[in-house]
Every structure is written in C-alpha cells, then in structure tokens.
C-alpha positions in Angstrom: -16.4 -15.3 4.0 -17.9 -12.5 5.8 -15.7 -9.2 6.0 -12.2 -8.2 5.1 -8.9 -6.9 6.1 -7.6 -4.0 3.9 -3.9 -3.7 3.1 -2.3 -1.1 1.2 0.6 -2.3 -1.0 4.0 -0.3 -1.1 5.9 -0.5 2.0 3.0 -2.1 3.8 2.8 -5.5 2.0 5.7 -5.2 0.0 9.1 -3.5 -0.3 9.1 -2.0 -3.7 11.8 0.5 -3.1 14.8 -1.7 -4.9 12.6 -2.1 -8.2 11.1 1.4 -7.9 14.7 2.9 -7.7 15.7 0.8 -10.9 12.8 2.1 -12.9 13.1 5.8 -11.9 16.9 5.4 -13.2 15.7 3.7 -16.1 13.2 6.9 -16.7 16.2 9.3 -16.3 18.0 7.1 -19.0 15.3 7.1 -21.4 14.0 11.0 -21.0 17.3 12.6 -20.3 15.5 14.5 -17.1 17.4 13.8 -14.0 14.9 12.0 -11.1 16.7 11.6 -8.0 15.6 7.9 -7.5 17.3 7.3 -3.7 15.1 10.4 -3.0 12.1 9.6 -4.7 12.1 6.0 -3.0 11.8 7.5 0.6 8.3 9.0 0.0 6.5 6.5 -1.7 2.6 6.3 -1.2 1.2 9.3 -3.2 0.1 9.1 -6.7 3.0 8.8 -9.5 2.3 12.0 -10.9 2.9 13.8 -7.6 6.3 12.3 -7.5 7.2 13.0 -11.4 5.8 16.5 -10.6 9.0 17.3 -8.9 11.0 16.8 -11.8 9.1 17.1 -14.9 7.3 20.2 -16.3 3.7 20.1 -16.4 3.7 19.8 -20.1 5.7 16.9 -20.2 4.0 15.0 -17.0 1.6 13.1 -18.9 4.0 11.7 -21.4 6.6 11.0 -18.1 3.7 9.2 -16.4 3.2 6.8 -19.5 7.1 5.9 -20.0 7.5 5.3 -16.5 4.7 2.8 -16.3 6.0 1.2 -19.5 9.5 0.8 -17.7 7.9 -0.3 -14.8 7.1 -3.8 -15.9 10.4 -4.7 -16.8 12.5 -3.0 -14.2 10.5 -3.0 -11.1 8.6 -6.3 -10.6 11.6 -8.7 -10.1 13.6 -6.7 -7.5 10.4 -6.3 -5.1 10.2 -8.4 -2.1 7.7 -8.8 0.5 7.8 -6.9 3.8 8.6 -8.7 7.0 5.5 -10.6 8.1 3.5 -10.1 5.0 3.0 -13.6 4.1 2.0 -14.6 7.8 -0.1 -11.3 8.1 -2.5 -12.8 5.0 -2.4 -16.3 6.5 -3.5 -15.0 9.8 -6.4 -12.9 7.8 -7.8 -16.0 6.0 -7.4 -18.1 9.3 -9.8 -15.7 11.3 -12.6 -16.3 8.2 -11.6 -13.1 6.5 -10.9 -11.9 3.1 -7.7 -10.0 1.9 -8.3 -6.7 -0.1 -5.6 -4.5 -1.3 -6.4 -0.9 -2.1 -3.5 0.9 -3.4 -2.6 3.9 -5.3 -0.6 2.0 -7.9 -2.3 1.2 -11.1 -4.5 -2.2 -10.6 -2.4 -4.1 -13.2 1.0 -3.3 -12.0 0.0 -4.0 -8.6 -1.4 -7.5 -9.6 2.0 -8.1 -11.3 3.7 -7.3 -7.9 1.2 -9.6 -5.9 1.5 -12.4 -8.8 5.1 -12.4 -8.6 5.7 -13.0 -4.7 2.7 -15.3 -4.6 0.8 -13.2 -2.2 -3.2 -13.7 -3.1 -5.5 -10.6 -2.6 -9.4 -11.7 -3.1 -9.9 -8.5 -4.2 -7.6 -5.6 -5.5 -8.6 -2.0 -6.3 -6.1 0.5 -7.6 -5.3 4.0 -8.6 -7.0 5.4 -5.2 -5.2 7.5 -2.7 -6.4 9.0 0.5 -10.2 9.9 0.7 -10.4 8.1 -2.6 -9.6 4.7 -1.1 -12.7 4.8 1.4 -15.3 3.7 -1.4 -13.4 0.6 -2.4 -13.0 0.2 1.7 -16.5 0.3 2.2 -17.9 -1.7 -0.9 -15.6 -4.7 0.2 -16.8 -4.7 3.7 -13.3 -4.1 5.0 -13.3 -3.9 8.9 -9.9 -2.7 9.2 -7.4 -1.0 6.9 -3.7 -1.5 7.3 -1.2 1.2 5.6 2.0 2.6 6.3 1.3 6.3 5.1 -1.0 9.2 6.8 -2.9 9.0 3.8 -3.9 5.4 4.5 -5.3 6.5 8.1 -7.4 9.4 6.3 -8.5 6.4 4.1 -9.6 4.4 7.0 -11.2 7.3 8.8 -13.2 8.3 5.9 -14.5 5.0 5.5 -15.3 4.6 9.0 -13.1 1.7 10.0 -10.1 1.5 12.2 -6.8 2.6 10.6 -3.7 0.0 11.6 -0.6 1.8 10.9 2.6 0.0 10.3 5.8 2.4 10.8 7.8 0.6 7.9 7.1 3.5 5.3 7.9 7.1 5.2 5.6 8.1 8.3 6.6 8.1 11.9 4.7 6.5 14.7 3.5 9.7 15.7 2.4 11.0 12.5 0.5 7.8 12.0 -1.2 8.1 15.3 -2.0 12.1 14.6 -3.6 10.9 11.5 -5.8 9.0 13.2 -4.5 5.5 13.5 -6.2 3.3 15.9 -3.3 0.9 16.4 0.5 1.6 15.1 2.7 -1.2 14.9 6.1 -1.6 14.1 5.7 -4.0 11.0 3.4 -6.8 9.9 4.8 -9.2 12.4 2.5 -7.9 15.1 -0.5 -8.0 13.1 -1.8 -11.6 13.4 -1.9 -11.6 17.3 -3.5 -8.0 17.0 -6.2 -9.3 14.8 -6.8 -12.1 17.1 -7.2 -9.8 19.9 -9.9 -7.9 17.7 -11.7 -10.6 16.6 -12.1 -12.1 20.2 -13.3 -8.6 21.2 -15.8 -8.2 18.1 -17.2 -11.7 19.4 -17.5 -10.8 23.0 -19.4 -7.5 21.9 -22.0 -9.6 20.2 -22.8 -11.8 22.9 
C-alpha cells in the first residue's frame, strides 16, 4: 500500500484516562507523593516527564518515571477503551489502500500493549515522540495526513509538511487546534471516514 494516515494515540485512538488515573493513584500509593490523578488525565498529550515534574522534584523525577512505567503495565492497559469511531476509522484507512501509522509520545512498548489489547492494528508504530519530534516519523512512513487531539500534533503535521486533522476529543478546543494549524477539525473520529474519502477523491482529481 502506498501512503499512510498517521494517528496520535491517547485521546485520539484510545481513551486512556481510566487506566492512567488508576496508574497515577498507584504511583501515589507506591511513592507517598501525591499526584492529582483527576487533574493529570485532563491534560494528556505531552511526555510523561512533563506531568510528573508538576509533582516530583527534579532529583526524584527519573525514578518516578521508571516507577510509573512499571506500574502502568498492570494498571493502565485493561481499563482503556477505544475512542468512538476508532475501529471504523482504521478500517476506512485500509479500505482506501492506505496504511495506518501510530506516532505517539507514549513509549512504543506501552503503546503496543494498548493496541494489542484493543485489537487496533497499526502497520507502523513510533513512540516516545512529541510535537516537532514526530515529524521525522511522519515523513519516513509516508504519512499524508496526521490525526491528533493536541495542538502539538498539529505542530507535528505542520513540521512534516502534511495536513493536520484535529479531533476535539482531548484537552484542546476546536479553536486552539485551528490556531495551531489544523487543516480540518472534527468533533470525533466518526467523521473521519467521509473526510478521508473526500480527500482521496480530491487527490485523484488533481492527478488527472
């Protein structure tokens, strides 16, 4: 298959808030350092260290990251569910002869556990990347459009020179996604299949 559609993971393809909330509470129990799990899950998107830096001093940050990731496997995978329209969106991508590429700030091995658990199949997966850092992966995997819920995802798309498709299912508003350069903003993934068909038809017409 030629070309791909790229997807962010958290709050784009999966609703990981229930599992991440449990994992943060387990981190508090393990370390004795309070993390407001309800607050933390309202701002998913940036790398883990960005969130943990709100709660742990710099001298304890790396140990907190390691502890959280060890807890994550046991606590965060099972409660996570697909976002509305996620399964249908991936099916639509493949029906158009395109590949599915997931590019996320989450570690690749943890992202793979989520995808496997939910039966969401990605042709390629690139993890531990954020904002401009995602652009190289988008380019190397021939991503034509990048779908994400965060303004940093629109930055990634812009840096890679591809249209960003925002979904207003995460912490960022429609207007903030537009201001960050989104070419399209959808309420959720259920609107993605018809948009992709329209975009594919437009590309085909432009090549004739």
